[in-house]
N, C-alpha and C positions, 0 to 999 in steps of 0.2 A: 074657649075654655074660661069659665068664670073663676073668681078668686077662691071660692070654696073648693072647687075641683082641683085647682092647682095645689092648694094646701094639702088636700086629702091624698093626692097622688105623688107629692114630693117625698122622696126617700133617698138615702145614701146608696148610690149605685156603685158596685165594686167590680163590674165587668161591662166594658163598652164595646160596641162595634167600631171598626176603623172608619166608618163613614165620616167624611170631612164636615166640619162646621165652618161656614164662611166667616171671613173677617167682618163683613157687613153685619151679619147676625150678632156676633159677639159685641161689636161696637154699639149696635142698637140696644141690646140688652143692658149693657153697662150704662149707656146714656140715660135710659129710662129708670134704671135702678137708683141713680143719683138723686131721685126725688125722695129718697128715704128721709125720715125725720132726723134732724141734727140740731141739738141744743145750741142756741146762738148762731145757727147757720155756719158752724165751724167747718163742717164737711171734712172730717179728719182722715178719710180713707184715701189710700193709694192702691192701684191695681196694675199689675204687669201681665199682659196677655201673651201667651205663647202658642203659636200655631205651627203645625207642620215641622219643618226642619229646626226651627227655634225651640220648639217643645222637645224634639228628639235630642238636641244637644245638651239641654239641662239633664235629661234622663241619663245620657251617656256619662256626663261628668259625675253625677251622683253615684252611678254604678261603679265608676272607677274608684271613687273614694271608699265605697263599701267593701272593696277588696281588702282593705286594711282596717276600716272602721265600719263594721256591718250595721251598727245602729247610730252612726253619726256622732254628734256631740250633744251636750246638754242644751236645751232650748233657752231662750233669753227670758222666759217667763214660766210659771208653773201651769202646765196644761191642766192638771187636776190639783186640788189642794193636797199638800203632803200627807195629811192625816184625814183622809176622806171618811166621814162618818155615815151611819145608816140614816135613811134608806138608800143613800146615793151609792155607797160602796157595792151593795147587792145589785142595784140596777146596772151598774157598769159591768160587774162580773157576769150577770145573766145575759146581757145582750151579746157579749163576746162568746159565751158558750153557745148561744143560739145561732150566731153567725157561723161558727166552725161546724156546728151540727148539720147545717145545710149542705156542707161539702164532705160530711162523714170523716172529719178530722178529729180524733179523740184528743183529750187534754194532754195525754202523755206523749203524743207525737209532736214534740217541740219543733223538729226540723220542718215538718210540713206546715206548721202554723207560721213559723218565721218566713218560710218561702212565700206563703200567701201574703203575709203582712208586707213583705218587700214590694209587692205590686203597688203599694202606695206611691213609690218613687218611680213608677211608670205611668202615673195618672190612671191606673187600672185599665190601661189600653185606650183611654180616650184620646181623640186626635188633637185636643186643645186643653190647655191648662191655664189657670189664673194663679198669681201669687199676690197676696194681700199684705200690705205693710201699714204701719201707723207711726206717726211722729212720736218719739220717746217722751216728749213733754206732756202728752195726753194722759188723762186720768180715766177713772171708771166710767164716767158719763160718756166720754168720747169713744171708749171701747164698745159701749152699747150702740152708739151710732154706727160704728163699723159693722157690728153684727146685723143691724137692720138693713144696711146696704147689701150685705151678703145675702140675707134672706130674700131681698127683692130680686137679686140676680137668680137665685134658685127658683123662685116662683115664675119669673119671666121666662126662664129656660123651659118650664113646663108649657107655657103658652106656645112655644115653638116646637113642642113635642120632643124636647130634649130633656136629659136628666143630668144630675150633678153629683159630686161627692166632695163635701168640704173635708179638708185633710190637714189637720194640725201636724201630721207626721213630717211635713216639709220643714217645720221649724227645727227639726233635728239636724238638718243640713243647711242651716242659715249661712254659714261661711261660704259654701259653694254657690248658693243662690245669690248671695250678695255680690260675689265676685263676677259671676256670669252676667247678671243683670245691671251691674254697676249701681247697686242700690246705695244711696248716701248713708253715712253712718248714723245720721239723726233719725233714720227710719228703722223701726224694729220689724223684723219679718215675723208675721203672725201665723199665716197658714197658706195652703194652696187650695185649689178647687179644680177637680176634673169636670169637663163639660163635653157632652156628646150624646150619642144615641145608645140607649141601654141595650145590652144583649139579654133579651128576655129569656133565652134558653139557658142561661147560666144559673145554676141552682142557688148561688149566693144572693142573686137578685130577687129571690122569692121571699127573703126575710123582710118582714114588716115589724119594726121594733115596737114594743109595747108602750102604751102611755097610761099613766095613772089616771083614775077617774077623778072628776072635778072635786069630789068630796074630800080628796086628800090635799088639795091646794087652794080651793075656793072658799072664801068667806063672803057671805052676802048679808047686808043689814038693810032693813026697810023702815025701821023706826028709830027715832032719836034715843 
């Protein structure tokens, strides 16, 4: 699989088969992903890989917490800007509506939507999950480095015929994640990522989110 194909076929998968992913495969993907660009070669990323019973235990702990706190607690950073403006606000709303439409869940069916959203904290059924953290002293440039590292992981997963789901939802349960993984206080828990084999029969995996045409974001100059 070439890079163009990996990019074109990468998508957020929200239903996985239980087929196992080996430790060797995950370690190889992460090792190669670390070739991501990093200003000053700081390499600010940290990743905790959970496979099999280790993954199941985190899911169990969060499920126990959700009995009294269904949506966890406030994350340590703004997942979205507090006052998101257009066109970003509409894009966010539209992709959510499109996702639930694949499962025929109307907007007024809040319980069914919440039930599906809670699958985030089961890694959408994937047999393995990753948790990403970053040192609190890092700034915007290093957060970009972390994003490029994660992108490499998602593209390398496609090379192995696997799929992924980056999940900021895990930041809502950062106290439980921190306790279970013994994450040092100087590391901020950014997000999780499910990794495994996509269940192509699941309707939700038929969603391919829209992308704006280059005319909306590209400026090209050829003369001085």
